[in-house]
N, C-alpha and C positions, 0 to 999 in steps of 0.2 A: 630471547626468540624475534624477531624482525617483525615489527608491525607492520602489517596488511592492508594494501592499498585499498581506500574504501570501495573500486569499486570493483573486488573481489568479496567483499562483503555484500552488494549491492546485486553481485552474482547469483551469490548464497541466496539474496533473497528472493531473487528470481527463480531460482531450484527448488524452496522451497513453495511458491506459489504452483508450480507440476508437480510436484507432488500433493498439494492441496488439492486439487481438481480431480486424482483420483480415488482421495481416502471413500469409504463407505460412510451410509451416514451415523453408526456406532463409533467408525474411528473420529469423524469429526466430534462428535462427543464428545470424546476423551482428549480431541486435541484445544476443543473448549478450556477443557476441566484443568488442563495443563497450561495452553498458552495465556488463555487470558488473564490467569491473576499472577503468571508471571509476568505478562508485559505490565499490568498495574505496578508490580515492586521495582522494574527497572523505567520504567519509564511513563510513571503516573499520572503526570498530568496531560503529558500530550497523547496518550491513551485515551484518557477523558473528552478530551478536546476534540480530536478525531470522528469517536462512536457519535457523540454531540451533535459535532455539524453533522453526521453523516445518516439523524435519529430517520429524518422521512423519508431518503432512501430505503433507509431497511424495512419500515412501514409500506411503501410503497412494491415491494417486492413482494413483503411478504401477502400484502394485499391481491396483488395479483396473482400470483401462482395460487392463494388459495379458490381465489374467486375464476378464474379461467382456465383453471388445470381440470383436462377430461377423468376418467375412472370412477371407482364404485363410489356412489355418496353416503355421507353420513347418515344414521340415522334422525329422526325426529326432529327438528325444528331444522337445528344448521344444514342437513342436506338438503331441505326446502331453499333454501339462501342457493344450492348448488355447488356447499362442499365437498371438495371428497378428500378419501384419504388421501390419494396421488397428491392434490395439492395441499395439504398438511405438510406432506412426509419432503415436499420440491421444494416448497417455499423454508418448513426448515433448514435444508440443505444449503440453499442458498444463502440466506439468515447468516447460518453457521460461514460459511466459508468469505463470507463479506469480510466478517466482526475476527477472522480469524487475519485474513487480508490489513485488514485496517491495524489490531495490534501490534502483528509482525512488523508493520510498516513505522509504529512508533517509535518499538524498540530500536531501529535501524537509525530511523533520525537520532532518536535522544543519543545516540552511539556515533555515531559520523558530522552531527550539528550539518550547520545548512553551507559550509565550508567545502565538511567532507562528501555532503550530496555530491555538491556541484561537482567539485575535481575528479568523483567516481562519474559521472555524466558525461565528463568534460573526454571519460579514458574510454566510455561504454560508444560515444561519438564518434569515435576517428576512423568511420568508415567514411563517413559522409564530410569529413573534415575540410576535404579540397574543393566540394561543390558549392559553391555562388557562396560561401561564408555562413551556413547553413547550421554549421557545429556554435560559432560565438553567438550568432543571435537568439540561440534555444539557450544559450549558455546565461547572457547577459539580462537578456527577458526573463531567467527563472530566477535571476540573484535581487533583479528588481519586485519581483512579487513576494521572494522569500524576506526582502529587507520592509517591504510595505504588512507582511503580515506579521513580521515579527516588530513592528513598531506603528502598528495601526492609529492613524489620527484617531484624535476625540470627533462625534461624531461618528465614525465607521465609516461602511461603505458610502455612507449620502452625502457624507463631507468631499471624497473622492469625487462622487460625480459631480457636484454644486463648484468645484474650483481646482486651481491646482496645486496640488501635492508635492513640497519636495522634498525631491531626492538627492540618495547621496553624489558628492561630487566625482566619488573615483570607485571602481570598485577592481578588488585587486582577488587575483584567483588562485590558489597555490595548489599544484594536479601531481606533485610528487611523480614518482615514476614508478613498479611495476619491480619485485624480485623471482630470484627462484623461488622464493615461500609461497607466494601467491599464485604463480603458475602448478605449483605442487598443489596446493588445496585446490585449485580451478579443475584438476585433471582429478582428483577424490571426488569433490564435487559431483563433475559429469558423470563419471562410475555412479554411483550412488543415484542419482537421475533418470540412468538411465535402465539402471536393475531395476528402482521402483515401479517406474513405468511400462516395463516390457508388459 
């Protein structure tokens, strides 16, 4: 079987995200039990890094929904702080969705690598290709960011702010091309997403 274009995998991930928005709390719990261990198996390092870097965002989402959601208050001391059943449920749902998004992104990134990720994005940005070189600007900036993240200088972001960081002299992007297999997979994906979200 011919290897699929990276854009096909990115669109497949986008379809997964569309389905993710429709899952009930129980389905989200099952999805977490299946997807997170699988992502740790297939892309353990990337998954751990993404989840670690998102820890404050996850905490903020939890606190925001727990403390600011209206509904029936919990009994006892927790209810005195304004914590509601609805707030706990909404916090759990949003945290689970973000964890699933990050875990699945880690697998996609591990599978494609930086080059595949950029090639897929380059293909997806075809509709704006002729408009003021916006596609090339986006891709080059993203290439530089990914190169910086992969080879972060000593001292971290503080070193980046304090002086000039040498970058690559040349950037090469291998875009590839879509084949019949890509279009067949995309048609199947579209059918699945439309059926699920109907």
